[in-house]
N, C-alpha and C positions, 0 to 999 in steps of 0.2 A: 436552549438550541441550535444546536452546531448550523450555522450554512447550509452542508453538505447535506445532512439529516429534511432541514424543509426545503428542500431541491427535490430530493425523493420521495418526500408525501407530496409534494405537490408533479411529480411524473407519476406517481399511482394513480391518484386521480384524472392522466388522460387519457385519450380512448386509443391514444397506440401507444400507450404502455398494458391497454386489457390486451386488443392485437398481437403484441411482444407475448404477451400470455399464452391467450389461442393457439397460439402458432406453432411455441414450443409444447406444448399440452398434446395438441391434436399428433401433434406429429411421435412424441413420445406411443402414444396411444398408438397410433399406425405400424409402430416401432414394434411392437406389444402385439402384438394384430398380425401381425408377419407372419410366427413360427407357425400358430392355428390354421391360418387359413392354406399354409404350404401343406399340413395335416393332412386339412378337408382336402385336397386334391387329391393325397395318396388315395384317399377313400374310394375314390370313383375306380381304381381299379379292382377291386371287391365289389361286385355288384349288388350283393345284402347287404358288405357295410356300407354301399354310398345311400342305399333304399333306405336302410338302421337313420342314417343320417339325415337325410333328407324328412325322415319324418322329425327327426329332430329337434330340425332348424324350422315347422309349421308349430312352435308351442310360441304364446304371445311374447315373453318374456326372450324369445333372440329374436324376433321380430322390432322391434324396443331395442334392444341391445345392436342391433342389426345396424337400422336408424341413426340411430344417434353415432354409427361409427363412418357412417355413408354422413352424418354432417360433418367429421371431423375430418374425414376427406376433402370434402365441398372446403370448409373453414379454413384446413392445411393449404388446399390450392390456393385461396381467395386470398392470403395470407403473403404465399409464394409469389404471385403475381404482383401483390400490392409492394413486397420490397421490391421485383425487378424494376420496378415502376417509379420508385424511388430513388433508387441506387442510377439507374443507368437514364432516367428523363428529364430526374430531377423535381418530379413533381413533391410542389410542399406547399403548404399554409390550406387553403381554403380544399383546396381540390384532393390533396389528401383526406378531411378529414369526409369529401366524398368518398372516398377510395373507402375508405374504415364499413364507410354504410350500408356501400356497394358490394362492397362483400360480407358482410354480415347477412345481409335480406340474400343473399345468393346461395351461404349455408343454411338457413332456416328454408327456404326455396325447394333446392334441393332435398334435403328432410322430410320437410314437408309433400313433396311430391311422391319420395319412396312411402313415406310411412300410408299413402289413401290410397297407393297400386297394389290392385291385389293379387 
């Protein structure tokens, strides 16, 4: 096995690698969601269409997707703050691992808060 493959395999096991993946995937999900969000906002111009849209959003599958989207938003926010702290404050080592845990807990807490809010 070549040394760069060994390093790549080792890097994939590090929590920072998975934070990188979550940050990129959540950013992509949010970018794909934006056109749908703007379309939903345009429905507010027609009261009948808006009521139909609101009725659709009450379905359980939509609520689960909405919760996942809010978790993705919180994960993207936490990942962005982590990157800013690493770049500008220079946090490394154990503090970096703690930031990963706090960011994950923040994303999960926001998602659970939304999931159990009526």
